[in-house]
Residue, then its C-alpha position, 0 to 999 in steps of 0.5 A: m875035449d878029452c883033457e882035464c879042465y879047471e872047474v870054476g864057478a857054479p852053473i846058473d840059468p842064462r835067463g837069470m843073468r843080469i850083466r848086459l855085456a855077459i848076456g850079449f856075449v852068450q848070444a855072440v857065442r851062439k851065433h859064432r860059426y866056430a864057438r859052442l856054448r857049454r854053460v853059464l856060471k856064477c863066479d862070486d859077483a861075476e857072471g861067466v860064459e864057458f864055451d869051446l872055440d875052434t882055433e886057427l892053427p898053422q901046421r907047426p904051432a909055436a906053442d901048445i895051442r890045441g885045435v879046440e880050447r875051452i875058454l871061460v870069459c868072466f864079466d864083472p858087475n863094474p863096467n869099468k873092469p875088463p872081462q877076464a878070458l880064462p883058458l880052462r885046459r890045465g895043460f895050457p902053456t903058462e910061458l906065453l907072453h901077454l898073460n895076466l898074473t893069476a894065483r898059483g894053481e888057477p887058470r891064467s888070464l889072456c891079456l886082451f887089451s893093451e889100452d886102459y880098459r876104462d878108455v875103451a869100455g864104451f866101444v867093446t861089444p860082445e862080438l869084438l871080445l870074442r874076436r879078440v879071444a880068437s885072435w889071441l889064440r891064433r897069434a900065440a900059435l904063430d908066436e906073434l903075440h908080442l910086436p917087435g916095437q913093444l916094450l919088454e914084458p915085466f918080470l913080475l907085477c905089483t904096486t908097492q914102491v920104494i925109491f933107490d939109487p941104482l949106484v947101490f949095486n956098485g957097492v956100499p961105503d965101508g962101515h955102512v949098511l943099506m937101510l930103508v929110511g922113512l921120508s913121509d907117511k902121508p898120504y902113503p909111506v914113502l921109503r928111500v934106500q940109503p947108507v947108514p953107519l954101522d956103528r950107530q942104531a939106524d933112525t928108520s921107521a921101516r926097519f929093513v936092511v937092504l941086500p942088493l943083488s944083480a942077476d944075469p941077463w934075462h931073456a924076457r918071455m913071460i911074467h912069473t908068478t909073484p913069489g910068496s916065500v923066500a924059497d920061492i924067490h930062491c927058485l925064481l933067481y937061481p936060473l938067473g945066476i943068484d943063489l939066494t940062500e948063500k947070499l943071505r947067509a953071507a950078508t947075515i954073517a956080516l951083520m952078526d959081526a957088525p957093531a950094532h948087531d943086536t939092533l940089526m938082528q931085530c930088522n928084516w931083509m929087503i932083497l933089491l934085485e937088478l935084472p938086465k933084460s934082452r929081447v932075444q936069447r943071448g942078445a945084448v942087454e936092452t934095459y934094466e928092471y928092478w924088483a924088491f922083496f920084503v922078507l917078513e921075518a926078523i933077521g935074528g929068526l932067519r939066521t936059525k933057518l939058514d943054519l948059522c946059529e943055534k941056541r943051547n942051554g940059553c946061549w947062542g952059538r954059531v954053527l961051524q959045519r952048516k947043513a941045508a937051510r930049512d923052512l924057507d918056504k914058511v918065511a913070507v915075502e912081499a913083492v915091491r916095485p922100487i923106483p930108481a932115483l932121478t939121475r942125469q942119464a934117467a933125466n936125459l932118457l925121460a926128456g928124449v935127449k940123446r947126448q953122450k957127454t955133459l956140456d959145460i954151460a955158463a948162464v949170464g943172468a938168472g932172473a925171471i926168464g933165465s932162471h926158468i931156462v936154467m931150471n928146465l934144462a937142468r931137470q932134463g939132465i942137460g949141462k953142468w952149470v955156472i950161473i953168473d948173476e949178482d942181483q938180489l932175489l927179493p920177495h916180490n921176484n918169487t911170482r916170476h922166478a923159478l926158485s920157490p920162496q923157501l929156496s930163495q930164502s935159503h940161497s939169499 
């Protein structure tokens, strides 16, 4: 290959390899008709096999896949962790589907398994792994990586989660601000977005004010690199119709004019994003994806970077003729995956119920059998209920009734 490639790991003697699948993969590459082994590498605790692979290309490839691609497959000592197949060519296309997320400036990783790797690890052979790498490159060149019936790719990847109600994108009640309220801290923190009156200090452990933003429809083609700063988010959202800098400025000015502004300036922003997604360019919206970002600097400090305020002679003053925002690339953010609260529509969807309207239902009798029928249907978002039952719920009934002992005491 005559193109620039990433240099990863340090060369080692193949005779010193210890990972069984990696040892077998070296032999598979040596035997393969269209693969040529270059070297074996030590990549931290993993062992890597670097090789050149002749790819199967159509006359007019749909993506910049070359006739020969240099690939590094890294094998973790933990057999339950999937091998990572890394294209080492620096010009390898990053806008393709089915690429695992890697840090900026590092080679991307081919997504070779749609299954949980722990479920298939016992069936993965070196030959199968090599065929999957070759098949991935061939399908990428044909634009056949994503099957028609597959779910759309996520916009980003992360693990932390926050509960919210999608109705927050319809507006906030007058005199209120959206904040994160702590529900529980064991075994891990659970946070919920809810309106809090502006005229009192919010009782919240999270100390985050929520800024909901709705983007233009996005044609799902790739997973983006997770942003690390406010400037990164601005660049990510600008093509989706959101000028984040101006949105933050307007929202910060509103908090500066609020009754509890001193308290609010000590809080941080959490940006909550609603992202409509379409399968084809300018197509109908198929689904919605939600993301959130914790801004890891207090609003009071961020307002100076947004050029809203200046401190002179010990006093704060507002800037009337604002300049460009500065140092937003130094304001760190943390990506969060929000969880939509359960609505009737979401319950219908999760239960596989296709219903256009809510039925009015009267249940006569809500005892050992009736209570379970009503509860199970209600949990699926089915029905607006009137329950007719004049009987008393006594303690011994709780062994068979759908209500818990706590709820039965509160409703007795």
